[in-house]
N, C-alpha and C positions, 0 to 999 in steps of 0.2 A: 467667583466662577466655580461651577461644579467640576469635581475631579472626575476625569474620564475613567470609566471601568474597563480594565484590561479584558481581553477575551479569555475564556477559561482554557481553551486549547482543543474544544470539540470541532473546531473548523478543520483540523487535520483529518478528522474522519470523513469530511465532505470530499476531500481529494482521494484519500486511501480507498474509500468504497465506491466512489463514482467512477474513478479510471480503471475500467475494466478491459479484458482482453476478449477477443473473438474466439481463440482456441477453436474447439470443434475437431473434426476429423484430421488425419494426417494430411490427406490431400488438400484441404483448404488451408492448412497452416503452411504447407510448403508453397502455396500461392501468396504468401504474405498476409493470409487472413481475408484475402478479396473473396467475397461471396455474394454480394448483393445481386448481381446480374446473371450469375451461373445458373443456380437451381439444380434440382435433382441431386442433392447431397445431404446427409444426415444433418450438417450444420444450418441447412435451411430451416430447421425446426425452430432454432433460437434466433438465427441471424435475420433471414428474410423469408418468412413463411409461404410468400407467393411462390418460391422455388419447389414447394411440395407439389404444385400443380403440373410440374414438368415430369414427374415420375411416370413411368409406364408399368412398373413392378413394384411389389413390395421390397423392403430392405431391412436388414438388421446389422448392426455393427458395434464394435467396441475398440476403444482407442487407449491402450496403456502406453506407459512410456517411463522415462527416467530424466532427472534434472541433474546436471553437474555444473557448479558454479565456483568461480575463483574471485575472491574479494581482496582488493588491495587497498589499504588505508595508508595515508600520509599525513603526518603531523610534525611540524618543526624539524624537517629532514629525516625523520624516522619512519620507515616503511614496515608495514606488518601484512603478511598475506595468509589467508587460510581458505580451505576448500570445503564444499558441502555436495553431498551426493545422496539422492533419495528417489524412490519411485513415485509414480503418478499416474492417475487415471483421468484423462481429460475429456472423454465423452463416451457415452453409452446411449444408443437410441434404436428406435424402431419406427417404420414407416409402413402403413397399411394403405395400399393403393386401391382405387375404385374408380379409375378412369375408363373410358369406353372408346372404341374406334369410331371415327366419323369425320365428317367434314362440315365445319361450321357449328354455330350453337354452343351450348354448355356441354363440355365433355367430361364432366365429373372432377374428381381430384383425389387427395390423399390426406389421411391423418397421420400425424407424427407425435411421438413422445420421446423426450431426451432428457438426459442430465448431463449438463455441460460445465466444466470448470471455467469461470470467468475471471478468477484472480487467485494467484498462489503467493501466500505471504511467507513461505519457508525460506529463511535466510539467516546468516550469522556473519558478523564481522568483529575484528578486534582492533584495537590501536594501543599505543603506548609511546610516551615520549616525555621529555623533561620540560618543566615550565617554570621560569622565575618571574613571570609577570602577574599572574593571579592563581587563585584557588577556588574551588567550589564554596569554600567559606566566605568568599567575597559575595557570592550570589545569595547566600543565607542572609547576610547582613543587608544587602540592598533590598531584599524581598519583604523584610520585616520593618525597614526603616519607617519612622513615623508611627508605628503602632505601639502603644503602651504595653509594657511588660505585664501589666495586669490583664490583658485580653488574651494571653495565651491560654489555651485550654489545658486541662490536666493531660498528662501523658497517656492515660488509658482512652482518652477521647482525641487524641491527636490524628488530624487528617492530611497533615501535609508535612513535607521534610524539613521545613524551616523551623517547625515547632520542634521536631526530633533534634535538630541542631542545638536548640536552646537547652533542652533537657540533658543532652550529652555534653554540654558546657563548650561547645564549639563556638558559640556566641554568647554574649551577655550584654545586658544594658549598662550604659556608661555610669549610671547612678550607684553601681556596686563599687566602683572606684572612688567616688566622691558623691555624697548624697546631694550636693549642689547641682550635679550634672542632670539632665533630663533622663526620664525613664523610657523615652521613646527613640533614643539613638544607641547604636550597639558597637561593640568592638569584638575582636577575637584575639586570644593568646597565640593563634596560629599565624596571622598576618599583620595585626595592627602594629606591634611594637618592633617587629623585624620581618623582613621579607624573604622568606626561603626560596631556595631553588628545590623544587619537588618533582616527582615522577607521577604522571596520571596514566592510568590504564583502565581500559573498560572493555567488556564483551556485551554486545547487544545481539539478542537472539529473538527472531520473529518466527511465528508459526501459524498454521491455519489456511482457510481457503474460503472462497465464495463458490458455491454451485447454484446453477439455475436450473430448475425443474420446469420444463417448457411442454405445453399441450397446444398443437397448432393443426390448422387445416389450410390447405392451398388448393385452388381450383384453376381449371383450364377453360377458357373462352376461345374456342375456334383456333387453338394452337397459336394464337396472336397475343392475347392478353391473359396474364395470370395474376391472380389476386390471392391475398392470404392474411389470416389473423391468427394471433396466439397469445396465449396468457402465460406468465412466468411467475414462478414462486422461487425466491432466492433464500437460501440458507447462508448464513455468515458466522464465521468463527475465527477470531483473531486474538493472538496472544504475543504480547512483548515482554521480554525479560531483560533487565539491564543489571549488570554487576559492575560497579564503579569503585576504583580504589586510588587513594593518593598515599604515597609512602617515600622512603628515601629523602626525608626533610633535611635539607643543609642550610644552615643560617650563616654560614661564613660567606663573605667576609664581615657582614654586618655584626655578628656576635657568635663566634666559634663555640661558646660555652653554652649557648642557649640550645636547649634539647627537650622541648615540651611533649612532643607526641611521636609515636612510631607509625601510625597508620589510621586512615580514614576509610571506611568502607560503607558504601550504599548500595542496597539492593531494592530494585523496584519490579513490580509485576502488574500488568494491565491485561484484562481479559475482556473482550467485547463478543457478545452473541446476539443474534437477531435473526429476523425474518422479513422479507420484504415482497412486494407485489408490483407487478408492471404488465403492459401489453404491448404487442408489436403489430403494427399493420405495414403490409407491403405489396408491392406489384412489380411485375416485369413485363415489358413490352418487347415482342419479337416481330417487327414489321417484316423483315426478311429473314431467311434461314440463318444467314451468317453473322446477324448483329442483334444484340440484346441490350436493353436500356433497364435498369432497375432502380427502385427507391424504397427506403424503409424508414419508418419512424418507430421508436421505442419510447413509450411514455416514462415520466419519472418514476423511478423505483422508490416506493413509500416503504421505509424500514421502521420497525420498532426494535429499539436496541436497549441491552442491558450491559452496563460498563461497570466492572469490579476493578478497583485499585487497592495495592497496599505496598508498604515500604517499611524497610528496617535500615537504621543508621547506627554504625558502631564507630566509636572513637577509642583507639588504644593508646591512652595517655602513658607518658613515660614517667610514672610516679611523680606527677607534676604537683608542686604545691601551690594550688589555686589561691592560698591564703596571702601569698606574697603580694597579691594585688589588692584583694578585697578585705584584708585585715581578719580573715577567718583562718580555719585551720583544715580546710577541705583539701586532701591529697587524692588526686585523680589517677586512676589506672584504666581499667577497661570500663567503658560506659556504653550502654546500648539502649535503643528505644525503638518501637515499632508503631506504626499507625494502626488505627482501627480499619476494618475493612469498609471502604468507601464505595457505596452503590448508587449508581445513577441511572435513571430510566428516561429515555428520551426518544424522539423520532427524527429520521433524516429523510428529506426528500431529495434525491439525486436529480441532476439535470436531464432534460430531454435529450435524446440522442437521434440525430438524422443522418442518413446515409444515402448516397447516390453512387451508382457503379454502372460499367458498361463491359461488355465482352465482345470480342470480334473472333469469329471462328475462321480458321484457315483451311476449310475443307476437312480431310482426314488428317492433316498434319498436326493439328492441335488448335490452340486458342491463345488470346492475350486478354487479361482482364485487369481493371483497375477500380478502386473505391476510393471515395472520399468521405470521411465522417466529420460532422459538426457537433461540438458540445460546448455549451457555455456554462463553465463552472460556477461563475457568479450567480446562476440561479439556483444553486443548492441552498437549502433551508433546513434549519435546526429548530426544534420545539421540544420543551420540557415542562413538565408539572412540577410546581414547588421552587422553580427558580427561573430567571429570565435568560434566554439564549441570545438576546439582543446585541450583547458586545460580539459574539462569535459571528452572528449574521451580519453585522456591520463590517466585521473585517473581512468575511467573504466578499461582500458587494465590492469593498475598496480594493481588494488585492487578488481576487481571482480574475481570470480572463476566459475569453473563449478560445477554442483551439481547433484547428483543422488536421485531421490525421490522415495519412495517405498510405494505401495498400496496393501493390502491384504484383501481378504474377503472370507466368507463361508455362504453358504446358505442350509438350511435344509428344506425339504418339508414333510409335512403331509396332505394328501389329497388336499384340497383347500387352505391350510394354508402354509405360507413361513415364516422362521424365519432366521434372518440374523446378522451378526456381522462383523466388519471391522476394520483395522488399518491403518493409513497413517502417513508418516514422510516426511516433506519437510525441506530439509537441508539449512544452511545459504549460501548465494550466494556471500559473501564478506568476506575478511579479515580485512577491515577496520572498525573502529568504526563510524557509519554514522548514529546514532540514529535510527536504524532499528532493526526489530525483529531477534530473534535467531531462532533456529529450531522450527518448528511448528508440533506438533504432534496431530493427530485426532483419538478418539476412537468413534465407531459407533455401533448402533444395531437398528433393526427394525423387523416389521412384515408385512405380506401381505396377502390379501384374494384374491384368483383368481377363478372366476366363468366363464361361458362359454364365455361371451363376456365382462363382466365388471370386472374391478380389481381396488384394492386400496392397497397402501403401506403407511405405517407410519414409520418415522426413527427419532431418536434422535442422534445428533452428537455433541460430546464434544471436543472442541480444547482448548488447553493450549499453551500459547504463553508468552515467556520471552523477554523482549526488554529493551533498555536503551534510555534515552533522556536527552539532555542537552539545556537549553534555549539559551546558547551562548557559544562560545569557547574562550579560552585564551592560550597565547603562552606557558605558563608553564603547561597547562593542569589541572589547578586547579579549573575549572568550576564546578558548581553543576552537578552531575551525577545521575540522578533519575532512579531507577529500577521500571520497569513497568511490572506487571504480569496480564495477561488477561485470564480469565476463562470464555469461551463462550459456551453457550448450544443453539443449532438449532433445531427446531422441524419442520418436513416437511411431507406433506400429498400429495401423487400423486393419482390423481383420473384419471382413463383411460378407454377407451372403444375400443374394436377390432371388425372390421367389415369386 
């Protein structure tokens, strides 16, 4: 039977870059992101371009803000908290209106251009706890088991961390202990002969954004049917940096005198950059003045991505006499190795996104609006030149699911003032344990001031996300499993002018 080829891990990009946010103006974010049926908002440019047909004046606005997040991690009863705060620019846009007064027929429309943030990757969490069950060294052993020692590349050509583990003596083939042993089975002086209690610590930092640059048009047919079309160019910039440490090795009660190593430190960096293209079609039906029904479809975004990875691994041996085992005279102290820069070029097609929404207006008192968004993440597709993405695509089909996301909002009006509240729920797009977030719920509220031409909206959005993370995986699934809880507060201010 042919051996199954494991996925390379690019399937994580399919979730990371497909699971985008509505964002947009502070007004729409206060309404939980619900915008499909509303119209006449800067967010319509990238959300449902049919809403541009509802404008009767031109509009320009900018939406700066801040993010404040609290991350709590829990591992083996040990909790770690850290906080992050940074500024953000969620949206900037302009609408040029060209509608005309009249009854019936084609009444013109509006063009719109906007830059809208659809993903924010800025985050950092830390954890630390003791572990007497396993070490990352166990992962190194499992990852090369069955591979002849002769198949390791030279250190200067290393592309993975298990090769670095070999050259820093963290793992070695059994045939160095006894020539009769096979050269494709491995041991470690850290864990094979005595099992230590050790401390594991890691800091995981991510940064970057996805922005969509949209050019759209929406038209008005008899103040009853509004249709729109838009094209989008998506810029993507993602960086993940990990700093992992094992130290405080304690081999008692197995062997209190055994003290081979002081610390293991692994540092990894992954950078992904790229550009994608999509288009959006939408319509809004207003059969009567107080009721609107909207729908929009965004085609798959086709990305061309550049992926750059590098890692370094250091083993701070405690003047360890490696010759006690192999019959040589190698004394180990500080050993370090780094991978070559690994560059991958590939494409990603994200799934199609379909949304329907409704809005009910309560005269001059305000309105209630709701959207349902459908995405089938199993339709994400990866392709590369020079190597096959079939293992990752097969994994996507087997483990990714479709998801229904809900957005609800309400606005109350009092003269020139607006008061808003909203709720959104984004569901889990996978059935597998992928070190990825669970359902993300957002609660929002805000207020606005609307004068003749000038308007200002302020919004606070609170999102709560539960996720899990493991620094490595083991065949018996005994690796550390860190619970990560993120409580994020985003403040936004939209300043706009209609002319």
